VEXDODO-261133 format. One record per residue (C-alpha): residue in one letter; y, x, z. Coordinates in steps of 0.1 Angstrom, whole numbers, plus 5000, padded with zeros to 4 digits. Layout:
% residues N
AYXZ;...
***
This chain:
% residues 658
M306124938334;N305925018371;D309224838378;M307924538359;L304724528380;K306824558412;N309024258402;I305924048393;L304324128427;L307624048445;W307923708429;L304223628436;V304823708473;I307923498474;A306023198458;A303223238483;V305623228512;L307422918499;L304122738493;T303022818528;V306322698544;F306422368525;N302822298532;N303522338569;F306222068566;N303621828554;T300721848580;S299221508573;T295621498560;E293521238543;T290321368559;N288121098576;R290920838574;I289720468576;S291520138573;Y292719948604;S290319658596;E287319898595;F288520038629;V288619698645;Q285119618631;E283719938645;V285219858679;H283519518679;D280219688669;G280519928698;R280520238675;I283820388689;A283620608720;K287220738724;V290620678709;V294020848713;I297020628705;D300120818693;G302720568681;Y301320398650;T298520658646;I295120608662;S292620888662;G289420938681;T285620998679;R282720768673;T279620748694;G277920968670;G280521248675;D282321238642;S286121198642;F288420958625;D291920848623;T293820538612;V297320388612;R297820048628;P300119798611;A303719758621;A303019408635;S301719418671;D298119338678;P297919208714;K294119178714;I293319538704;M293719678739;D291419408753;D288819478726;L288919848733;L288419808771;S285819538767;N283719768745;N283920058770;V286120268748;V288020548765;V291720498757;E294320778759;G298020788751;R300321068739;M303921118747;P306121138716;E307221508709;Q310921578715;Q312021848690;S314822078703;I318222088687;W317622448676;M314422368659;Q316122078641;L318922308629;L316422578618;V314422328598;A317522178582;S319122508573;F315922698563;P316322628525;I319922738525;L319023058544;L316223128520;I318423098489;L321123318506;A318523588514;I317323588478;F320923618465;I321723918488;F318424088478;F319224068441;M322824178447;R321624488465;Q319224558437;M322124538412;Q324224768434;G321625028441;G320524878474;G318825088500;S321125388496;G323525288524;K326425228500;G324924968477;G325824638495;P327224338476;M330824438486;S330624808478;F332324808444;G335324988458;K333425248478;S333525608468;K330525748450;A331326098462;R328326288475;L328826468508;L327126808513;P327426928549;E328327288555;D324827378566;Q323327258533;I325427478510;K323727808506;T325727928476;T328028218482;F330228458461;A327228688458;D325628418436;V328628418413;A329028698387;G330928768356;C334328608368;D335828858392;E339428758385;A338628388391;K336928478424;E340028678435;D342228378428;V340128148451;E339228388479;E342428298498;L341227938499;V338328058520;D340628258543;F342827948548;L339927718555;R338627968581;E341928068596;P344627818588;N346927948615;K347128288597;F349128118569;Q350927848588;R352428108612;L354428258583;G355327918568;G353027958539;K351327658524;I347927678508;P347627518473;R346727148475;G344627168444;I342927418421;L342227338385;M339427538369;C339627568331;G337227738307;P334527688282;P331327498291;G328727698311;T331027958325;G330327868362;K333227648372;T331027418393;L329127708408;L332327878418;A333627568436;K330327538455;A330527908465;I334027848480;A332527568502;G329527798511;E331828088521;A334227868541;K331427668558;V333227338553;P331926998541;F331826958503;F332426628485;T331426628448;I332026358423;S332426318385;G335626188369;S333725918352;D332425778385;F335925638393;V336225408363;E334325078362;M334624758342;F336324578372;V340124618376;G341124808407;V337724958414;G338725318405;A341825318426;S339925178455;R337325448452;V339925718452;R341425578484;D337925558500;M337125908490;F340226058506;E339625848537;Q336225998541;A337626338534;K340126298562;K337326228587;H335626558577;A338826778573;P339027068567;C336927008536;I336727048498;I336726768472;F335326878438;I336026648408;D334026758378;E335226668343;I338526538356;D339826478320;A337726148321;V340325998345;G343326238343;R344326208306;N347926188297;R349225838304;G350425628275;S348025798251;G345225528254;M344725208235;G345024988266;G348725008271;G350425148302;N348524948328;D344824988321;E342225068347;R342125438340;E345825488345;Q345725288378;T343025528390;L345125828379;N348225688397;Q346225648429;L344926008426;L348526138422;V349625948453;E346626068474;M347226438464;D350926438471;G352426118484;F354126008516;E350926058537;G349926418539;N346226518535;E346226838555;G343027038554;I341826868522;I341627098491;V340926938458;I339227148432;A338727008397;A337027138365;T337727058329;N337127198294;R340327028281;P343427108303;D345627038273;V344926658276;L345726618313;D348826438325;P351726668334;A352226488367;L348726608377;L349526968369;R352826998387;P353127208420;G352127008450;R349126868432;F347227118412;D349327418421;R347127678405;Q345127698373;V342127938374;T340728028340;V337028088341;G336428248307;L333428388289;P332228708306;D332729048291;I329929308287;R330229408324;G330229048335;R327228958313;E325329248329;Q326129128364;I325028768355;L321828898340;K321029088372;V321528768392;H319128568370;L316628848366;R316228858404;K314528528402;V311728638378;P309328928379;V310529188354;D309029508340;D310529858345;D311629878308;V314229598312;V317729728309;P320329448316;K323129658300;N321329668266;I320829288267;A324529238277;R325629448247;G323629238223;T324928898236;P328728888231;G330228548235;F327328428257;S328328218287;G326628228321;A324527918312;D323428088279;L322328398298;A320428188323;N318728008294;L317828348278;V316128468310;N314328138313;E313128148276;A311728498282;A309928378313;L308428088292;F307328338266;A305628548293;A303828238307;R302528138273;S301128478266;N299628508301;R301728808311;R302728868347;L306029048340;V308928978317;N309629288296;M312329388271;E310329268241;L310228918255;L313928918263;E314629028227;L312428748214;A314328498236;K317628628223;D316528588187;K315328238194;I318728138209;L320828318183;M318828238151;G316627938162;A312927898166;E310628028139;R309127768116;K305827938110;S304227618097;M306627598068;V305027708035;M307427848009;K306627937973;E306628297963;E309628247940;E311628067967;K310728337992;L311928607968;N315128427962;T315728398000;A315028778003;Y317728857977;H320128607993;E319828768028;A319829118014;G323129037997;H324728928030;A323429238048;I324529498022;V328129358018;G328429338056;Y327129688060;L329429848035;M332629678047;P334629908070;E335329778105;H332629518099;D330329428128;P326929608125;V324029428109;Y321629348137;K318729188120;V317729028087;T314728788084;I313328558057;I311228368083;P312628008084;R314427948116;G316027618125;R317527468094;A317827808077;L315427958052;G316628298062;V319128458086;T321328768086;M322828848119;Y325729068129;L326429178165;P329829338173;E329929668191;E332429528217;D333929198226;K336529068203;Y339328828212;S341228808179;L340828908142;S343029068117;K343728958081;R341429238069;G338729128093;I338828768081;E338728868044;S335829098052;Q333928808066;I334628598035;C333228878014;S330028898034;L329628518033;Y329628517995;G327228817994;G324128587993;R325328367964;I326428667944;A323028837949;E321228527935;E323628527906;L322928887898;I319128837898;H318728497882;G322028447864;F324428157871;D321927897860;G319428027887;V321827997916;S320427777944;T322027547969;G321227777998;A324827907999;S326327568007;N327127648043;D328427998034;I330827848008;E332027588033;R332727848060;A334428088036;S336627808022;S337627698057;L338528058067;A340628108036;R342527778040;N343127848077;M344528188068;V347228008046;T347927688065;K347527778102;W347528148108;G350428258086;L348428528069;S349728458034;E352428708022;E353728457996;L353928148018;G354928318051;A354228248087;F354427878088;A352027608102;Y351427368073;E348627168090;E348227038126;D345627188147;D342426978152;Q342626978190;Q346226878191;S345626548175;Y344826248198;T344126008169;G341526228152;S343526268120;K345626578112;N349226578101;N350326778071;Y353726938071;F354227008034;S355326848002;P353126787972;E354727087954;T354027307984;G350427177985;K349827307950;K351027657961;L348727637991;D345727557969;A346627837946;E346928087974;V343627977989;R341928007955;D343428357951;I341928477984;I338528337975;D338628487940;R339728827953;C336928837980;Y334328707956;K335228987931;K335029247958;A331629137970;T330429127933;D331629487928;I329729607959;L326429447950;T326729557914;E327329917924;H324429917950;R321929707930;P319029947936;K319529907974;L319629537969;D316229547952;M314729777979;M315929558007;A314629247991;D311229417986;A311229528022;L311829168033;M309029048011;V306629288028;Y307829288064;E309728958065;T312029088092;I313929418093;D316129558120;A319229778121;D317230108119;Q315429998088;I318629868072;K320230208078;E317330388062;I317630168031;M321330218029;D320730598032;G318430588002;K315230628022;K312030418023;P312230188054;S309630258081;P307329978091;P308229778122;A306329858154;G302929708155;W303029608118;T299729618100;D299429638062;P297529328049;S295829558024;G294129748052;G296430048058;N298830088087;G302330198079;G302330168042;S305330008026;G303629817998;F306429877973;E307830157952;Q311030327962;P313730327934;E316230597930;V319430487947;D322930617951;N323730737986;K327430637983;A327730368010;T331330348018;L334530188004;D338230248007;D339730138040;S342529978020;D340329718004;T338729488029;A337429548064;S335729418095;S333229138097;A333128868124;D331628538127;Q334328288131;M337928268142;T338927958161;D342327798155;E343727918189;G342528278184;D339828238211;Q337128498216;A334828538186;P331328398190;A328228608198;S327028668163;Q327328588127;K324628398109;S324528398071;S321728178060;G320527948033;E320027588045;A316527438042;
***
């Protein structure tokens, strides 16, 4: 709305100026004008006191003092001068004005200059005028932002959780500070550094820390800023960016999300000569062509190094790839200490305990966790961030925000309690399974309830036993519903669990070679290896039937195992469901008490709605203390295994969808 008002006011000002200018061109007025015959009659009557003759125009004053003007005819009137003099009229003449040649040119060219000025104004507005680079001819200018060395305050002290990556780039700082140290021995510093890793791990922060440590200018630009709708603009911007960098050498050029412009050539839909490939070709030439760019180090960041063109990754261009991965428990502790320095914290905050409970968190996730805790403190009018608030923030990030306004029927709430208790008991009793962290039937996000597992240590791969263990725990919720209500009473809350379990079982057979009958063979193409979006299958219809049968066998075997566990420990299932109905959320200590056959203790600060403090509100059934299974059956639990065997995520969520 403000922009619209500004445009309207601008046009009103322009219209006023134009009206004023054109009115000045027409200075004639009709005020007090009389005809020539009236003028002659007034001369004869003696009512004219003074006249000024200017060509065909006659102006003057009457004897009464009022002014007039008239225009004499083109035909000459030889008697008018005698009449004026005989009637004692004062007659004056005026020399015709001689307009200069410059004024004539200005008047003639004014409309053209005005139109040209308006055109330039609108072109600057379309190009982002006023920024110094937004003129009408600035399409090919680089959009890289220059940060002088005195404006970069980030150093390696601000980067935590990636010690190996910092070691790889520290020699860049030494080279930028003392280039002669390397050149004396004939060594050449890498022309480019490619930083790879998941989102939020600190690639951009590490690049800025390099510039801050080396005290050199820092150019930053995104890969998408090179490509425009006009052909040749991207290549022109690459040339302009390196020309600016040469003027400020030694310096660093940082290209974020380089996969937007550096994708493998020939893989697009525009043939081999589209705008993106021209931009890439120019970038290849600038990094390692006939002209050397000494003192210019290019640092790029991407989440998808597998799609980059091989010519971009060869030595001489991006000589070195630095992997900035997810931090381990020690790295997470260091990152938390960095972010906790920015907020007032209580004495009970132990970063190591928070780091242990957040496996798989990136640096951005940990920064978000501290920020959420600070927001919780502000909403509750607290001056310090304590451990309780950090735990609340962690639960919100892992499980979603609580939907306290959602009203559930008692029957649906009880069904959710049994569903989550089934997940928790199966996961608890499976050897090598990740410990159960928390179980809640408070709706969070899209889930009606959540069961969370947190590994005791970081995991980077999973075994066949571990994957089957996870499939068993995923089916625990549905089986618990079936035991309580029968098959006809099973709800749709296990839809996501079934989908995840089926995907794991199929990946075991078709991708990970974990089938004894079908062997170690990849029957399906990996999702991230397909550029077209569709996967290729490498099996015949007959083999497909065997694959389906093997997947079904894994599912049936895990389903039976989970059924046997819950049938054997049915009293504990009832006790945990009753505890969830009373407390709504139980933690690892209460779960252990239930699995040991004890009545769970109330959570800290819980008040019995009936008036007591600490009462359970339910009867304790007699339970069997046997809580272990054979190691040879199924084992550990984890959340998810990616196709490439990447690190397992932070936690496992087993929930019924709302």
